[in-house]
C-alpha positions as CSV (number, residue, x, y, z in Angstrom):
1,M,15.4,-19.6,16.6
2,Y,13.2,-18.3,19.6
3,S,11.6,-22.3,20.6
4,A,7.5,-21.7,21.8
5,S,7.9,-24.6,24.0
6,L,6.8,-22.8,26.8
7,D,8.9,-22.4,30.2
8,H,6.0,-24.5,32.4
9,E,7.8,-23.1,35.7
10,K,7.5,-19.5,34.4
11,L,4.0,-19.6,33.2
12,K,2.8,-21.3,36.5
13,Q,4.7,-18.2,38.4
14,T,2.6,-16.0,36.3
15,T,-0.9,-17.8,36.8
16,L,-0.2,-17.8,40.6
17,R,0.6,-13.6,40.4
18,H,-2.6,-13.7,38.8
19,A,-4.8,-16.0,36.7
20,Y,-5.8,-13.7,33.7
21,H,-4.6,-11.1,31.5
22,M,-5.3,-7.6,32.3
23,L,-4.8,-5.8,29.0
24,P,-3.5,-2.5,28.2
25,P,-4.8,0.3,26.8
26,S,-5.1,-0.7,23.2
27,P,-5.4,1.6,19.2
28,W,-6.7,-1.2,17.8
29,P,-10.4,-1.4,18.6
30,I,-11.1,2.0,18.0
31,L,-8.9,1.9,15.0
32,T,-10.9,-0.9,13.7
33,S,-14.3,0.5,14.1
34,C,-13.5,3.8,12.4
35,S,-11.5,1.7,9.4
36,I,-14.8,-0.6,9.2
37,F,-17.0,2.6,9.0
38,S,-15.0,4.6,6.4
39,L,-14.6,0.8,4.7
40,T,-18.6,0.4,4.4
41,I,-18.8,4.6,3.5
42,G,-16.8,3.6,0.4
43,T,-18.1,0.4,-0.6
44,I,-21.6,2.3,-0.8
45,F,-20.1,5.2,-2.5
46,Y,-18.4,2.5,-5.2
47,M,-22.2,0.6,-5.7
48,H,-23.7,3.8,-6.5
49,R,-21.5,6.0,-8.3
50,I,-21.3,8.8,-6.1
51,Y,-17.7,11.0,-6.2
52,F,-17.0,12.6,-2.8
53,L,-13.3,14.1,-2.6
54,I,-12.1,11.1,-3.9
55,P,-14.2,8.0,-6.6
56,G,-16.0,5.8,-4.3
57,V,-13.7,2.5,-5.5
58,C,-10.5,4.4,-4.0
59,W,-12.0,4.9,-0.7
60,M,-13.4,1.5,-0.6
61,T,-10.0,0.0,-1.9
62,T,-8.1,2.4,0.8
63,S,-10.0,1.4,3.6
64,L,-10.0,-2.3,3.2
65,W,-5.9,-1.9,2.8
66,I,-6.8,0.0,6.6
67,V,-8.5,-2.7,7.9
68,C,-6.4,-5.5,7.2
69,L,-3.1,-3.5,8.4
70,V,-4.9,-2.4,11.6
71,L,-6.2,-6.4,12.0
72,A,-2.6,-7.9,11.3
73,Y,-1.1,-5.0,13.6
74,W,-3.8,-6.7,16.3
75,W,-3.2,-10.2,16.2
76,A,0.7,-9.4,15.8
77,D,0.0,-7.9,19.5
78,V,-2.3,-11.8,20.8
79,I,0.5,-13.6,19.3
80,K,3.2,-11.4,20.7
81,E,1.5,-12.1,24.1
82,S,1.0,-15.8,24.0
83,T,3.7,-16.9,22.3
84,Y,6.8,-14.3,23.9
85,Y,5.2,-12.6,27.3
86,L,3.8,-15.8,28.3
87,Q,0.3,-13.9,29.4
88,H,-2.2,-16.1,28.3
89,T,-2.5,-18.3,31.0
90,V,-5.2,-21.5,31.4
91,Q,-8.0,-19.2,32.4
92,V,-7.2,-16.8,29.3
93,M,-7.1,-19.7,26.9
94,R,-10.3,-20.9,28.4
95,G,-12.0,-18.0,27.6
96,I,-10.8,-17.7,24.1
97,R,-11.9,-21.0,23.7
98,L,-15.1,-20.1,24.8
99,G,-15.2,-16.7,22.5
100,M,-14.3,-19.5,19.7
101,M,-17.3,-21.1,20.5
102,L,-19.7,-18.7,20.8
103,F,-18.4,-16.7,17.6
104,I,-18.8,-20.2,15.8
105,V,-22.6,-20.3,17.0
106,S,-23.4,-17.1,16.2
107,E,-22.2,-18.1,12.4
108,V,-24.5,-20.6,12.7
109,M,-27.5,-18.7,13.3
110,F,-26.2,-16.5,9.9
111,F,-26.2,-19.3,7.9
112,F,-29.4,-20.6,9.5
113,A,-31.2,-17.3,7.9
114,F,-30.5,-18.1,4.6
115,F,-31.4,-21.9,4.8
116,W,-34.5,-20.7,5.9
117,A,-34.9,-18.4,3.1
118,F,-34.0,-21.1,0.7
119,F,-36.7,-23.9,2.2
120,H,-39.1,-21.1,2.4
121,S,-39.0,-20.2,-1.4
122,S,-38.6,-23.8,-2.8
123,L,-40.9,-25.9,-0.4
124,S,-44.0,-23.0,-1.5
125,P,-43.1,-21.5,-4.6
126,A,-44.7,-17.8,-5.3
127,M,-47.0,-17.1,-8.1
128,G,-44.2,-15.1,-9.8
129,I,-42.0,-17.7,-10.3
130,G,-44.4,-19.7,-12.0
131,F,-45.0,-22.4,-8.7
132,V,-42.0,-24.1,-9.7
133,W,-38.8,-24.8,-7.8
134,P,-36.1,-23.7,-9.7
135,P,-37.7,-20.9,-11.2
136,K,-38.7,-21.4,-15.0
137,G,-35.6,-20.4,-17.2
138,I,-33.1,-21.1,-14.8
139,L,-30.6,-23.6,-15.8
140,V,-29.3,-25.3,-12.2
141,I,-25.3,-25.7,-11.7
142,D,-24.8,-29.5,-12.2
143,P,-24.0,-30.6,-9.2
144,W,-22.4,-33.9,-10.1
145,R,-19.1,-32.0,-11.6
146,L,-17.7,-29.0,-10.2
147,P,-19.8,-28.7,-6.9
148,L,-18.5,-31.9,-6.3
149,L,-14.7,-31.5,-6.8
150,N,-15.5,-28.8,-4.9
151,T,-16.6,-30.9,-2.0
152,M,-14.0,-33.5,-2.0
153,I,-11.5,-30.7,-2.0
154,L,-12.5,-29.7,1.2
155,L,-13.2,-33.0,2.8
156,T,-9.8,-33.7,1.9
157,S,-8.2,-30.2,3.6
158,G,-10.4,-31.3,6.8
159,A,-8.9,-34.2,7.1
160,F,-5.4,-32.8,6.4
161,I,-5.5,-30.5,9.6
162,T,-7.3,-32.7,11.4
163,C,-3.9,-34.9,10.8
164,A,-1.7,-32.1,11.5
165,H,-3.8,-31.3,14.9
166,N,-2.9,-35.1,15.6
167,G,0.5,-34.8,14.8
168,L,1.0,-31.9,17.3
169,L,-0.9,-34.0,20.2
170,A,1.4,-37.1,19.7
171,Y,5.0,-35.2,18.6
172,G,4.7,-32.1,20.6
173,N,6.5,-30.8,17.7
174,S,4.8,-28.0,15.4
175,Q,7.9,-27.6,12.8
176,H,6.7,-31.0,11.8
177,I,3.5,-30.3,11.3
178,A,3.5,-26.7,8.9
179,K,3.6,-28.2,5.7
180,I,0.7,-30.1,6.0
181,L,-0.2,-26.9,7.4
182,Y,0.4,-25.2,4.2
183,I,-1.4,-28.1,2.1
184,T,-4.8,-27.3,4.0
185,G,-4.4,-23.6,3.2
186,A,-3.0,-24.3,-0.5
187,L,-6.2,-26.8,-0.7
188,G,-8.6,-23.7,0.3
189,G,-7.4,-21.8,-2.4
190,F,-7.9,-24.0,-4.8
191,F,-12.1,-24.4,-3.7
192,L,-11.4,-20.6,-4.0
193,Y,-10.4,-20.7,-7.7
194,C,-13.1,-23.4,-8.7
195,Q,-15.9,-21.2,-7.1
196,K,-14.5,-18.4,-9.0
197,Y,-14.9,-20.9,-12.3
198,E,-18.1,-21.6,-11.5
199,Y,-19.4,-18.0,-11.3
200,Q,-18.2,-17.6,-14.3
201,H,-19.5,-20.0,-16.1
202,A,-23.2,-19.9,-14.7
203,T,-26.3,-19.2,-16.6
204,F,-27.6,-16.9,-13.9
205,T,-26.8,-14.0,-11.8
206,I,-27.6,-12.7,-8.7
207,A,-30.2,-10.4,-9.8
208,D,-32.0,-13.4,-11.9
209,G,-34.9,-13.7,-9.0
210,I,-34.7,-15.5,-5.6
211,Y,-33.1,-18.6,-6.9
212,G,-30.1,-15.8,-8.2
213,S,-30.3,-13.9,-4.8
214,L,-30.2,-16.7,-2.1
215,F,-27.8,-18.8,-4.8
216,Y,-24.9,-16.3,-4.6
217,M,-25.6,-15.0,-1.0
218,T,-25.5,-18.4,0.5
219,T,-22.2,-20.0,-1.7
220,G,-20.9,-16.1,-1.9
221,F,-21.0,-16.2,2.1
222,H,-19.5,-19.3,2.3
223,G,-16.3,-18.5,0.0
224,L,-15.9,-15.4,2.1
225,H,-15.8,-17.9,5.0
226,V,-13.2,-20.3,2.9
227,L,-11.6,-17.3,2.3
228,V,-10.5,-15.9,6.2
229,G,-10.3,-19.5,6.7
230,T,-7.4,-19.9,4.4
231,I,-6.0,-17.4,5.6
232,F,-6.3,-18.1,9.6
233,V,-4.8,-21.7,8.5
234,L,-1.9,-20.6,6.6
235,V,-0.9,-18.0,9.7
236,C,-1.0,-20.8,12.3
237,A,1.1,-23.0,9.2
238,V,3.9,-20.3,9.6
239,R,3.6,-20.1,13.5
240,A,3.9,-23.5,13.4
241,A,7.2,-23.3,11.0
242,L,8.8,-21.0,13.8
243,N,7.8,-23.5,16.6
244,H,4.8,-21.3,18.1
245,F,3.2,-24.6,19.1
246,D,3.4,-27.0,21.7
247,Q,1.0,-30.3,22.7
248,H,-0.2,-28.4,25.3
249,Y,-0.4,-24.6,24.1
250,H,-1.7,-24.2,20.6
251,V,-4.9,-22.2,21.4
252,G,-4.8,-20.6,18.1
253,L,-4.4,-23.3,16.2
254,E,-7.3,-25.1,17.3
255,C,-9.3,-22.4,17.0
256,A,-8.1,-22.5,13.5
257,I,-9.3,-26.3,13.4
258,W,-12.9,-25.7,14.8
259,Y,-13.4,-22.8,12.2
260,W,-12.1,-25.1,9.6
261,H,-14.3,-27.6,10.3
262,F,-17.3,-25.2,10.6
263,V,-16.7,-24.2,7.4
264,D,-16.7,-28.1,6.1
265,I,-20.1,-28.7,7.8
266,V,-21.8,-25.9,6.3
267,W,-20.4,-26.2,2.5
268,L,-22.0,-30.3,3.6
269,F,-25.3,-28.9,4.1
270,L,-24.9,-26.2,1.5
271,Y,-24.1,-28.9,-1.0
272,F,-27.0,-31.4,-0.1
273,V,-29.5,-28.4,0.2
274,V,-29.1,-26.1,-2.8
275,Y,-26.7,-28.1,-5.1
276,I,-28.4,-31.2,-5.0
277,W,-32.0,-31.3,-3.8
278,G,-32.8,-27.5,-4.5
279,S,-32.0,-28.4,-8.2
280,H,-34.6,-30.8,-8.6
């Protein structure tokens, strides 16, 4: 089995030749752009029941699979560059960390817009909803039942992934943390199952005015981020089982941990604002 405990002397020699990784020509950016554009068109056709050559649902589903396939090949190339070709030098890893930070900041701004809309609608309810919040006729979800369980699930998963990181820093053997990362991914999957159950038994829909729109947009997009984070963590778990990380070189795992903690923090704000404060 390949051991990703990197040959530091070889990496040092690589760094002396050039501090940065010059990317070769790659087909993945243009293929990703085209497939995402196709996915957008297919989704529009599906929602508006437009038939063009093939049904909209087939177009959308096929495009989604192509997006996932292209991204999988692209990320596989990145893993090869870092683990096998030793092309991720200290400067490159610093750039990856900075890019991940900026990405998380952009996601914070994304959720900030939803929270702003929620506060605007709840602090000054319009006449159309009876000047009350939640609007009349909306039976809100009890925040002390399933939402509280979901909160405990995410907090527990955050504790597990932190333990995995500390274990890697302490022992330097990523195979020891693979099981912990698998547990973290399983908790993320359980969270999504509970959210699906909550949606199925909710008494209102996204079409029920401003409250339904904001509730499902905010919680739904957070659920999408949990799905992405779960995949991120499970990929890192597989890489940990293959011994791709060590004490000094685990930037991929670091990015997954940052993203997972971002998901946790957003959920805490969402739970206290939307479920508890917004339901009274």
